C-alpha positions in Angstrom: -8.7 30.1 -28.0 -12.0 28.4 -27.1 -13.7 29.0 -23.8 -13.6 26.7 -20.9 -15.6 23.6 -21.3 -16.4 20.3 -19.5 -14.6 17.3 -20.9 -16.5 14.2 -21.8 -14.1 11.4 -22.6 -14.9 8.3 -24.5 -13.1 5.4 -26.3 -11.1 6.1 -29.4 -13.8 4.7 -31.7 -16.3 7.4 -30.6 -14.0 10.3 -30.0 -11.5 12.8 -31.3 -7.9 12.8 -30.0 -7.4 15.6 -27.4 -4.1 17.5 -27.1 -3.1 19.0 -23.8 -0.5 21.7 -23.5 2.1 19.2 -22.3 1.6 17.1 -25.4 2.6 19.5 -28.1 6.4 19.1 -27.5 6.3 15.4 -26.8 7.4 12.9 -29.5 4.6 10.4 -28.8 2.2 11.3 -25.9 1.1 8.0 -24.3 -1.8 9.5 -22.3 -3.9 10.9 -25.2 -7.6 11.0 -24.3 -10.6 11.2 -26.7 -13.3 13.8 -26.6 -16.9 12.7 -27.3 -18.0 13.8 -30.8 -21.7 13.7 -29.7 -21.6 15.7 -26.5 -19.4 18.7 -27.3 -21.5 21.3 -29.1 -18.5 23.6 -29.5 -16.3 20.9 -31.1 -15.5 23.0 -34.2 -13.9 25.7 -32.0 -11.7 23.0 -30.4 -10.3 21.6 -33.6 -6.8 22.4 -34.9 -5.6 22.4 -38.5 -2.4 21.6 -40.4 -0.2 24.7 -40.7 -1.3 26.4 -37.5 1.1 27.3 -34.7 0.3 26.2 -31.2 1.5 28.1 -28.1 0.9 27.0 -24.5 -0.7 29.7 -22.5 -0.8 28.4 -18.9 1.4 26.2 -16.7 4.6 25.9 -18.6 3.9 28.7 -21.0 5.5 29.5 -24.3 5.9 25.9 -25.7 5.6 26.1 -29.5 4.7 23.5 -32.1 3.5 23.4 -35.7 0.3 21.4 -36.4 1.3 18.7 -38.9 -1.0 16.4 -40.9 -0.7 14.0 -38.0 -2.7 16.4 -35.7 -5.0 17.9 -38.4 -8.6 17.6 -37.2 -7.6 16.8 -33.6 -9.0 18.8 -30.7 -6.8 20.9 -28.3 -7.3 22.3 -24.8 -8.3 25.9 -24.2 -4.8 26.2 -22.5 -3.3 26.2 -26.0 -3.3 29.3 -28.3 -4.0 28.7 -32.0 -2.1 31.1 -34.3 -3.6 30.9 -37.7 -1.3 32.3 -40.4 -2.7 34.6 -43.0 -2.3 33.4 -46.7 0.7 35.0 -48.4 1.8 36.5 -45.1 5.4 38.0 -45.1 5.8 35.9 -41.9 5.8 32.2 -43.0 4.5 29.6 -40.5 7.8 27.9 -40.1 9.7 31.1 -39.5 7.1 32.3 -37.0 7.3 29.1 -35.0 11.1 29.1 -35.1 11.3 32.7 -33.9 8.8 32.1 -31.1 10.9 29.2 -29.9 14.1 31.2 -30.1 15.6 32.9 -27.0 14.3 36.3 -28.2 10.8 34.9 -28.8 10.8 33.1 -25.5 11.9 36.2 -23.6 9.0 38.1 -25.0 6.5 35.3 -24.2 7.7 34.7 -20.7 8.2 38.4 -19.6 4.4 38.9 -19.9 3.4 36.0 -17.6 0.9 36.8 -14.8 -0.7 34.8 -12.1 0.1 34.2 -8.5 -0.2 30.4 -8.6 -0.5 29.3 -12.3 1.4 31.2 -15.0 -0.9 32.5 -17.7 -0.8 34.4 -21.0 -3.6 36.3 -22.7 -4.4 36.8 -26.4 -3.3 40.5 -26.0 0.1 39.2 -24.8 0.5 37.1 -27.9 -0.6 40.0 -30.2 2.1 42.2 -28.7 4.9 39.9 -29.6 7.3 41.6 -32.0 8.6 39.5 -34.9 11.2 40.9 -37.2 10.2 40.7 -40.9 12.6 40.7 -43.9 13.2 43.9 -45.8 16.0 43.1 -48.2 16.2 40.2 -50.7 19.0 38.7 -48.7 16.8 38.8 -45.5 13.9 37.3 -47.4 16.0 34.4 -48.6 17.2 33.8 -45.1 13.7 33.9 -43.6 12.4 31.5 -46.3 15.3 29.1 -45.6 14.4 29.1 -41.8 10.7 28.6 -42.7 11.5 25.7 -45.0 13.8 24.0 -42.5 11.2 24.4 -39.7 8.4 22.9 -41.8 10.7 20.0 -42.9 11.6 19.3 -39.2 7.9 19.2 -38.3 7.1 16.9 -41.2 10.0 14.6 -40.2 8.7 14.5 -36.7 5.3 13.4 -37.9 6.9 10.8 -40.2 9.0 9.4 -37.4 5.9 9.0 -35.2 4.1 7.1 -38.0 7.1 4.8 -38.4 7.3 4.2 -34.6 3.6 3.3 -34.6 4.1 0.8 -37.4 6.9 -0.8 -35.4 4.6 -1.1 -32.4 1.9 -2.7 -34.5 4.3 -5.2 -36.0 5.7 -6.1 -32.5 2.2 -6.7 -31.2 1.4 -8.9 -34.2 4.2 -11.1 -33.1 2.8 -11.6 -29.7 0.2 -14.3 -28.9 -3.4 -13.3 -28.3 -3.7 -14.1 -24.6 -7.5 -14.0 -24.7 -7.9 -16.5 -27.5 -4.5 -18.1 -28.5 -4.5 -19.8 -31.8 -1.5 -22.0 -32.8 -1.1 -22.7 -36.5 0.3 -26.0 -37.8 3.6 -24.2 -38.8 4.0 -22.8 -35.3 3.1 -26.2 -33.7 6.2 -27.6 -35.4 8.5 -24.8 -34.2 9.6 -25.4 -30.6 11.4 -22.0 -30.3 8.2 -20.2 -31.3 6.2 -22.3 -28.9 8.6 -21.5 -26.1 8.4 -17.8 -26.9 4.6 -18.0 -27.0 4.5 -19.7 -23.6 6.8 -17.1 -22.0 5.0 -14.2 -23.5 1.6 -15.5 -22.3 3.0 -15.9 -18.8 4.4 -12.4 -18.9 1.1 -10.8 -20.0 -1.1 -12.8 -17.6 1.3 -12.0 -14.7 1.1 -8.3 -15.5 -2.6 -8.4 -15.6 -2.9 -10.2 -12.3 -0.5 -7.7 -10.7 -2.5 -4.8 -11.9 -5.8 -6.4 -10.7 -4.4 -7.1 -7.3 
């Protein structure tokens, strides 16, 4: 885990998406902020990479997620452990994440919590977690199957997020640009579209006025 640091947030064009502990189990976090690329000297220590396992270490501890290609190169809070699997480890990434999220894994994580106000875990706590490794060929096949299913589930989640983002983009493309509306000749001859455009414009300008007030 990186040390504590002061956050400097900027707009998306000048920053890196920043994951908080609460985000790692959410399908599509809607409050993602962006860390400044220019003002964080320790940025490399904050970045996460595809294939790592994330574990929340404070607040609601023990939440587990696999870093997919969607999050590769994002930054993450110091309240999130990064577990970096060794190459050719007998404990595959998917299996490790699945075990840590299981009742036995969660029991080991949560029994070590300390802190009078905010629950916390330390790196030593994580290192002490016991994970059963396969011995027989049958056990190895079973572990490999669990690992494969867990990785497929993580990839499917990332793919679903990508599809949902495409849907949002296409819906927004349907809506009129409230700031500088442009009506094409084809739309001008379509009363239904014109009515839709008028109603949508009223909706968005009303919402903006309400927020401003």
